[in-house]
KOLTI-843997 format. One line per field, with one value per residue (C-alpha): residue number from 1; residue in three letters; x, y, z. Coordinates in nm, 2 decimals. Each point is the difference from the previous one (the first is absolute). Layout:
lumlo [NUM  ...]
baba [ALA  ...]
u [X  ...]
v [Y  ...]
w [Z  ...]
//
This chain:
lumlo [1  2  3  4  5  6  7  8  9  10  11  12  13  14  15  16  17  18  19  20  21  22  23  24  25  26  27  28  29  30  31  32  33  34  35  36  37  38  39  40  41  42  43  44  45  46  47  48  49  50  51  52  53  54  55  56  57  58  59  60  61  62  63  64  65  66  67  68  69  70  71  72  73  74  75  76  77  78  79  80  81  82  83  84  85  86  87  88  89  90  91  92  93  94  95  96  97  98  99  100  101  102  103  104  105  106  107  108  109  110  111  112  113  114  115  116  117  118  119  120  121  122  123  124  125  126  127  128  129  130  131  132  133  134  135  136  137  138  139  140  141  142  143  144  145  146  147  148  149  150  151  152  153  154  155  156  157  158  159  160  161  162  163  164  165  166  167  168  169  170  171  172  173  174  175  176  177  178  179  180  181  182  183  184  185  186  187  188  189  190  191  192  193  194  195  196  197  198  199  200  201  202  203  204  205  206  207  208  209  210  211  212  213  214  215  216  217  218  219  220  221  222  223  224  225  226  227  228  229  230  231  232  233  234  235  236  237  238  239  240  241  242  243  244  245  246  247  248  249  250  251  252  253  254  255  256  257  258  259  260  261  262  263  264  265  266  267  268  269  270  271  272  273  274  275  276  277  278  279  280  281  282  283  284  285  286  287  288  289  290  291  292  293  294  295  296  297  298  299  300  301  302  303  304  305  306  307  308  309  310  311  312  313  314  315  316  317  318  319  320  321  322  323  324  325  326  327  328  329  330  331  332  333  334  335  336  337  338  339  340  341  342  343  344  345  346  347  348  349  350  351  352  353  354  355  356  357  358  359  360  361  362  363  364  365  366  367  368  369  370  371  372  373  374  375  376  377  378  379  380  381  382  383  384  385  386  387  388  389  390  391  392  393  394  395  396  397  398  399  400  401  402  403  404  405  406  407  408  409  410  411  412  413  414  415  416  417  418  419  420  421]
baba [MET  ASP  ARG  ASP  HIS  THR  THR  ALA  ALA  TRP  LEU  TYR  ALA  TRP  VAL  ALA  GLU  HIS  LEU  ARG  LEU  ALA  VAL  GLN  THR  GLY  ARG  TYR  ARG  PRO  GLY  ASP  ARG  LEU  PRO  ALA  GLU  VAL  THR  LEU  ALA  GLN  GLN  LEU  GLY  VAL  ALA  ARG  GLY  THR  ILE  ARG  HIS  ALA  LEU  ALA  ASP  LEU  VAL  ALA  ASP  GLY  LEU  ILE  ALA  THR  VAL  PRO  GLY  GLN  GLY  SER  PHE  VAL  CYS  ALA  PRO  GLU  ALA  ALA  GLU  ALA  ARG  LEU  ALA  PRO  GLY  PRO  ALA  ALA  THR  SER  PRO  ARG  GLN  GLU  ARG  VAL  ALA  ALA  VAL  THR  GLY  ALA  ALA  PRO  ALA  GLY  LEU  ILE  GLY  LEU  ILE  LEU  PRO  SER  VAL  VAL  ARG  ALA  ARG  ASN  PRO  GLU  LEU  ILE  ASP  GLY  ALA  GLU  GLU  VAL  CYS  ARG  GLN  ALA  HIS  CYS  SER  LEU  VAL  LEU  GLY  SER  SER  GLY  ASP  ASP  ARG  GLN  LEU  GLU  ALA  GLU  GLN  LEU  GLU  ARG  MET  LEU  THR  GLN  GLY  ALA  SER  GLY  LEU  ILE  VAL  TYR  THR  VAL  ASP  GLY  PRO  LEU  GLU  ALA  PRO  ALA  LEU  ARG  ARG  LEU  VAL  GLU  ARG  GLY  SER  PRO  PRO  LEU  VAL  LEU  ILE  ASP  ARG  TYR  LEU  PRO  ASP  LEU  ALA  VAL  ASP  THR  VAL  CYS  MET  ASP  ASN  VAL  GLY  GLY  GLY  PHE  LEU  ALA  VAL  GLN  HIS  LEU  ILE  GLU  ARG  GLY  TYR  ARG  ARG  ILE  GLY  TYR  ILE  GLY  THR  ASP  ASN  THR  GLY  THR  SER  SER  ILE  VAL  GLU  ARG  MET  ALA  GLY  TYR  ARG  TRP  ALA  LEU  ASP  GLN  TYR  GLY  LEU  PRO  TYR  ASP  PRO  GLY  LEU  VAL  CYS  THR  THR  VAL  ARG  ARG  LEU  LEU  GLY  TRP  PRO  PRO  ARG  GLU  PRO  ASP  LYS  GLU  GLN  HIS  ASN  GLN  ARG  VAL  LEU  ARG  ALA  TYR  LEU  GLY  GLY  ASP  PRO  ALA  ALA  ARG  PRO  GLN  ALA  VAL  PHE  VAL  CYS  ASN  ASP  TYR  VAL  ALA  PHE  GLN  VAL  VAL  GLN  VAL  ALA  ASP  GLY  LEU  GLY  LEU  ARG  ILE  PRO  ASP  ASP  LEU  ALA  LEU  VAL  ALA  PHE  ASP  ASN  VAL  VAL  TYR  ARG  ASP  TYR  PHE  GLY  VAL  PRO  LEU  SER  THR  ILE  ASP  GLN  ARG  ARG  HIS  GLU  ILE  GLY  ALA  THR  ALA  ALA  ARG  LEU  LEU  LEU  GLU  ARG  ILE  ALA  GLY  GLN  ARG  THR  ARG  SER  GLU  ARG  ILE  VAL  ILE  ALA  THR  GLN  LEU  ILE  VAL  ARG  GLN  SER  SER  GLY  GLN  LEU  SER  ASP  ARG  PRO  VAL  GLN  ALA  GLY  LEU  ASP  HIS  GLU  GLY  SER  THR  ALA  HIS  ALA  THR  VAL  GLY  SER  SER  PRO]
u [2.23  -0.16  -0.35  0.09  0.24  -0.24  -0.28  0.23  0.09  -0.37  -0.05  0.29  -0.14  -0.36  0.10  0.21  -0.29  -0.24  0.22  0.07  -0.37  -0.05  0.26  -0.14  -0.36  0.11  -0.05  0.37  0.13  0.35  0.17  -0.24  0.15  -0.13  -0.12  0.26  0.10  -0.17  -0.33  0.00  0.06  -0.30  -0.22  0.09  0.02  0.36  0.34  0.21  0.27  -0.24  -0.06  0.37  0.06  -0.29  0.13  0.34  -0.16  -0.17  0.33  0.17  -0.27  0.05  -0.36  0.09  0.31  0.10  0.16  0.17  -0.18  -0.28  -0.18  -0.10  -0.12  -0.17  0.22  -0.10  -0.12  0.30  0.24  -0.16  0.00  0.36  0.09  -0.19  0.13  0.32  -0.13  -0.28  0.18  0.05  -0.23  -0.11  0.06  -0.37  0.02  0.30  -0.20  -0.28  0.24  0.15  -0.34  -0.11  0.33  -0.02  0.05  -0.32  -0.09  -0.37  -0.20  -0.28  -0.18  -0.15  -0.23  -0.11  -0.18  0.32  0.34  0.06  -0.35  -0.07  0.11  0.04  0.38  -0.08  -0.22  0.27  0.25  -0.21  -0.05  0.37  0.11  -0.19  0.11  0.36  -0.02  -0.15  0.28  -0.25  0.03  -0.27  -0.08  -0.21  -0.25  -0.21  -0.35  -0.04  -0.36  -0.08  -0.17  0.16  0.35  -0.07  -0.08  0.32  0.20  -0.16  0.08  0.36  0.05  -0.16  0.24  0.29  -0.10  -0.13  -0.07  -0.28  -0.15  -0.10  -0.23  -0.12  -0.28  -0.12  -0.26  -0.32  -0.25  -0.01  0.06  0.35  0.02  0.37  -0.02  -0.30  0.17  0.30  -0.22  -0.19  0.33  0.10  0.37  0.21  -0.14  -0.14  -0.04  -0.19  0.09  -0.19  -0.30  -0.19  -0.27  -0.29  -0.09  0.36  0.11  0.36  0.24  -0.02  0.18  -0.16  -0.04  -0.29  -0.18  -0.32  0.17  0.20  -0.31  -0.16  0.30  0.01  -0.37  0.01  0.28  -0.20  -0.30  0.21  0.13  -0.36  -0.10  -0.35  -0.05  0.27  0.03  0.17  0.20  0.10  0.11  -0.22  0.15  -0.28  0.04  0.36  0.02  0.20  -0.23  -0.31  0.14  0.11  -0.35  -0.14  0.22  -0.14  -0.36  0.08  0.14  -0.30  -0.23  0.20  -0.02  -0.37  0.06  -0.22  0.14  -0.07  0.06  0.03  0.33  0.15  0.20  0.12  0.06  0.36  0.24  0.30  0.33  0.32  0.24  0.06  0.02  -0.26  0.13  -0.34  -0.15  -0.34  -0.04  0.13  -0.25  -0.29  0.08  0.02  -0.34  -0.15  0.16  -0.09  -0.37  0.02  0.17  -0.12  -0.38  -0.21  0.23  -0.28  -0.01  0.37  0.18  0.20  0.25  0.07  0.17  0.18  0.08  0.37  0.26  0.04  -0.37  0.03  0.28  -0.25  -0.27  0.24  0.08  -0.36  -0.10  0.27  -0.13  -0.34  0.13  -0.06  0.27  0.12  -0.09  -0.20  -0.26  0.05  0.18  0.12  0.16  0.14  0.14  0.35  0.26  0.21  0.31  -0.17  -0.13  0.00  -0.18  -0.11  0.16  -0.26  0.15  -0.25  -0.17  -0.01  -0.03  0.34  0.04  0.28  0.13  0.32  -0.21  -0.23  0.29  0.17  -0.32  -0.09  0.35  -0.02  -0.35  0.12  0.31  -0.22  -0.23  0.28  0.14  -0.34  -0.06  -0.34  -0.29  -0.28  -0.01  0.01  -0.06  0.24  -0.09  0.28  -0.07  -0.03  0.10  -0.14  0.26  -0.14  0.14  -0.15  -0.26  -0.25  -0.02  -0.22  -0.35  -0.09  0.16  -0.12  0.30  0.14  -0.05  0.29  0.26  -0.11  0.15  0.32  -0.07  -0.24  0.01  -0.21  0.08  0.19  -0.21  -0.06  -0.35  -0.10  0.10  -0.14  0.11]
v [0.11  0.31  0.00  0.08  -0.29  -0.24  0.09  -0.06  -0.34  -0.09  0.09  -0.21  -0.30  0.06  0.02  -0.31  -0.19  0.13  -0.13  -0.32  -0.07  0.07  -0.27  -0.25  0.04  -0.05  0.35  -0.01  -0.34  -0.14  0.17  0.29  0.35  0.24  0.34  0.27  0.18  0.32  -0.19  -0.17  0.33  0.15  -0.30  -0.02  0.38  -0.01  0.14  -0.18  -0.03  -0.20  -0.24  -0.04  -0.09  -0.25  -0.17  -0.03  -0.19  -0.24  -0.05  -0.08  -0.24  -0.17  0.07  0.21  0.06  0.34  0.00  0.34  0.17  -0.25  0.02  -0.23  -0.35  -0.26  -0.29  -0.36  -0.13  -0.23  0.29  0.20  -0.30  -0.07  0.36  0.00  -0.33  0.08  -0.17  0.04  0.26  0.24  0.30  0.13  0.36  0.06  -0.12  0.23  0.29  -0.07  -0.01  0.33  0.16  -0.13  0.04  -0.36  -0.35  -0.17  -0.18  0.02  0.10  0.25  0.07  0.34  0.02  0.34  0.12  0.19  0.05  0.34  0.16  0.31  -0.04  -0.38  0.02  0.16  -0.30  -0.24  0.19  -0.04  -0.37  -0.05  0.19  -0.24  -0.31  0.10  0.05  -0.35  -0.14  -0.10  0.05  0.20  -0.12  0.22  -0.09  0.21  -0.10  0.27  0.04  -0.33  -0.27  -0.29  0.14  0.06  -0.37  -0.09  0.22  -0.17  -0.34  0.10  0.12  -0.31  -0.21  0.20  -0.09  0.34  0.00  0.27  0.23  0.36  0.08  0.33  -0.16  0.07  0.27  -0.14  -0.28  -0.16  -0.35  -0.09  -0.38  -0.03  0.22  -0.18  -0.34  0.13  0.11  -0.33  -0.18  0.21  0.00  0.19  0.31  0.28  0.37  0.22  0.37  0.31  -0.20  -0.29  -0.25  0.05  -0.36  -0.13  -0.06  0.10  0.25  0.34  0.33  0.30  0.38  0.16  0.08  0.08  0.24  0.15  0.07  0.16  0.22  0.12  0.10  0.14  0.22  0.13  0.06  0.19  0.21  0.11  -0.22  -0.15  -0.15  -0.27  -0.27  -0.33  -0.12  -0.37  -0.28  -0.27  -0.28  0.06  -0.35  0.05  0.04  0.32  0.17  -0.11  0.13  0.34  0.07  -0.12  0.27  0.26  -0.09  -0.02  0.35  0.14  -0.17  0.12  0.36  -0.02  0.04  -0.19  -0.28  0.10  -0.28  0.27  0.11  -0.35  -0.13  -0.37  -0.07  0.11  -0.27  -0.08  0.15  -0.20  0.30  0.36  0.11  -0.25  -0.27  -0.14  0.23  -0.17  0.05  0.35  0.10  -0.17  0.18  0.33  -0.04  -0.11  0.29  0.26  -0.11  0.00  0.34  0.18  0.02  0.27  0.20  0.00  -0.38  -0.04  -0.10  0.27  -0.25  -0.37  -0.29  -0.21  -0.37  0.02  0.25  -0.13  0.07  0.33  0.10  -0.07  0.20  0.30  -0.04  -0.02  0.29  0.21  -0.08  0.11  0.33  -0.10  0.12  -0.22  0.07  0.32  -0.17  -0.36  -0.11  -0.35  -0.25  -0.33  -0.32  -0.16  0.29  -0.12  0.19  0.22  0.25  0.32  -0.09  0.29  0.23  -0.11  -0.17  -0.28  -0.04  -0.37  -0.29  -0.15  -0.38  -0.12  -0.26  -0.07  -0.07  -0.24  -0.20  -0.02  -0.08  -0.28  -0.15  0.01  -0.16  -0.27  -0.09  -0.01  -0.24  -0.22  -0.01  -0.11  0.32  0.06  -0.23  0.23  0.19  0.37  0.31  0.27  0.35  0.26  0.37  0.24  0.36  0.31  0.21  0.35  0.18  0.26  -0.21  0.00  0.38  0.19  0.10  0.20  0.16  -0.28  -0.13  -0.34  -0.25  -0.02  -0.26  -0.01  0.33  -0.17  -0.36  -0.24  -0.37  -0.29  -0.26  -0.33  -0.29  -0.37  -0.02  -0.36  -0.36  -0.34  -0.35]
w [0.73  -0.14  -0.13  -0.37  -0.01  0.18  -0.24  -0.30  0.14  0.03  -0.36  -0.12  0.20  -0.11  -0.37  0.03  0.16  -0.26  -0.28  0.18  0.04  -0.37  -0.08  0.25  -0.13  -0.36  -0.13  -0.10  -0.10  -0.03  -0.30  0.00  -0.01  0.26  -0.10  -0.03  0.32  -0.11  -0.08  0.34  0.17  -0.17  0.07  0.37  0.06  0.14  -0.11  -0.25  0.26  0.22  -0.29  -0.05  0.37  0.00  -0.32  0.16  0.29  -0.24  -0.19  0.33  0.09  -0.34  -0.10  -0.31  -0.20  -0.16  -0.34  -0.08  -0.29  -0.01  0.33  0.30  -0.06  0.23  0.09  -0.01  0.35  0.04  -0.05  0.28  0.23  -0.06  0.06  0.33  0.14  0.19  0.31  0.26  0.20  -0.29  -0.06  -0.33  -0.11  0.05  0.36  0.05  -0.14  0.24  0.29  -0.11  -0.01  0.34  0.17  0.14  -0.11  -0.12  0.32  -0.09  -0.31  0.00  -0.33  -0.09  -0.30  -0.13  -0.32  -0.08  0.18  -0.15  0.00  0.20  0.36  0.00  0.06  0.34  0.08  -0.10  0.21  0.31  -0.05  -0.08  0.31  0.23  -0.19  0.01  0.38  0.02  -0.22  -0.27  -0.38  -0.17  -0.36  -0.23  -0.27  -0.23  -0.09  -0.26  0.13  -0.16  0.20  -0.19  0.04  0.37  0.03  -0.19  0.24  0.30  -0.14  -0.07  0.35  0.15  -0.21  0.13  0.35  0.12  0.37  -0.04  -0.26  -0.01  -0.30  -0.13  -0.19  -0.35  -0.04  -0.15  0.04  0.34  -0.14  0.10  0.00  0.06  0.31  0.13  -0.04  0.19  0.29  0.00  0.02  0.30  -0.10  -0.06  0.19  -0.22  0.06  -0.25  -0.02  -0.13  -0.14  0.16  -0.10  0.25  0.03  0.03  0.37  -0.04  0.16  -0.17  0.04  -0.17  0.02  0.18  -0.32  0.17  0.24  -0.29  -0.20  0.30  0.06  -0.36  0.00  0.35  -0.11  -0.29  0.22  0.25  -0.29  -0.06  -0.29  -0.01  -0.35  0.03  -0.26  -0.02  -0.30  0.01  -0.23  -0.14  0.20  0.25  0.16  0.11  0.38  0.01  -0.25  0.19  0.32  -0.13  -0.14  0.34  0.16  -0.23  0.09  0.37  0.00  -0.18  0.25  0.30  -0.11  -0.10  -0.38  -0.24  -0.22  -0.36  -0.26  -0.26  0.16  -0.01  -0.30  0.01  -0.36  -0.03  -0.09  0.22  -0.12  0.08  -0.02  -0.10  -0.27  -0.12  -0.23  -0.09  -0.27  0.01  0.37  -0.02  -0.27  0.18  0.32  -0.17  -0.15  0.34  0.19  -0.26  0.03  0.38  0.03  -0.31  0.07  0.16  0.24  0.26  0.00  0.00  0.32  0.18  0.11  -0.05  0.18  -0.26  0.08  -0.10  -0.11  -0.36  -0.07  0.18  -0.24  -0.29  0.18  0.02  -0.37  -0.11  0.23  -0.16  -0.35  0.11  0.14  0.36  0.25  0.28  0.27  -0.08  -0.21  0.12  0.31  0.04  0.24  -0.13  0.15  -0.01  0.02  -0.30  -0.11  -0.26  0.24  -0.21  -0.32  -0.22  0.27  0.26  0.31  0.08  0.34  0.06  0.24  0.08  0.00  0.23  -0.24  0.20  0.31  -0.20  -0.12  0.34  0.19  -0.25  0.03  0.38  0.00  -0.23  0.20  0.32  -0.18  -0.11  0.35  0.13  0.20  -0.16  -0.03  -0.12  -0.33  0.02  -0.21  0.11  -0.12  -0.04  0.07  -0.29  0.00  -0.17  -0.18  -0.08  -0.30  -0.24  -0.18  0.28  0.02  0.25  -0.10  0.31  0.30  0.23  0.20  -0.08  0.27  0.24  -0.10  -0.37  -0.13  -0.12  0.08  0.17  0.07  0.08  0.26  -0.04  0.11  -0.02  -0.14  0.06  0.02  -0.06  0.11]
//
């Protein structure tokens, strides 16, 4: 199955699950008409054809009925039950869809909950997890939390109700209070693996990127290019593990090369963007004001180069710098983090730290399956190597040679950081 077809199938399944949950939780009641296909497509950020396929699944399940020229309506519960009661051996169209995605009959159920199925490079992460689950003859079921803690809890409960053997959770960004996750860990069943972000006081298996090492690589690269006044631009979610670690990598590199840490070169009041181009005007305008103040002051006090916590913020840095008449990289060099698809914004190919999303997903699925099989008894945090991708935005201030191995790419090491009983 090719990747484009597989990704499309995931989207159909995810949209169908999203709408099914909306019906089950009472957002849409029997007799209610669902929003028009074009409205749903805009709300969920997918193509109209994806909505059409998802609605067809729900019609086949008996959950909704489509009336030509009038729209799609929620069926009464007894109608859906009658439609789905051909006998215990039968499979629903949704189960058939899952089997088609995974390439195997649903012998076991693994749940994967993410803030978004379609955002940035998350399809690569899903692809890695699905590949491992398929080889183990397990079905991978997706759920989107929408970066909302309550919806994350609802998705956890839905997958527990469906009998998931284990869960992989890309947890919501924000406050560390996560009662549903904590209750799950206290129960000890089913096994849980967190990915990308983790809660420091929660003893649970985790797979994440080497954010500290990635931050170090980015700043080391700028130092090796001859820059000395190196700033940091980060988002205001300063308690999130990945953001904490990237800034720690920034400070570590400065310390290792004997450069002073200057709080005046650090900006951590930018708000997190969920995509590019930005779809949240308030955040976009706030960030423009913050970045203009940071970059538009006394040229002698301005950084020569910056490490930016993620690519989306870096795109806005490039945009604001252009508005201030600053050339990238001549007046301001930068290295970002993520390596998303928009590499050439404003004609400036972006130097960045690559996250191996496919490897994160695959490693998390393998770890979870080993836990289910009883092959692991101690919780672990597995750290996946990052890689520096050098493009035009980081420039070259002096004729000093770049350190061997970092001219085009550098990488950190993959390691298991720690474990607990």
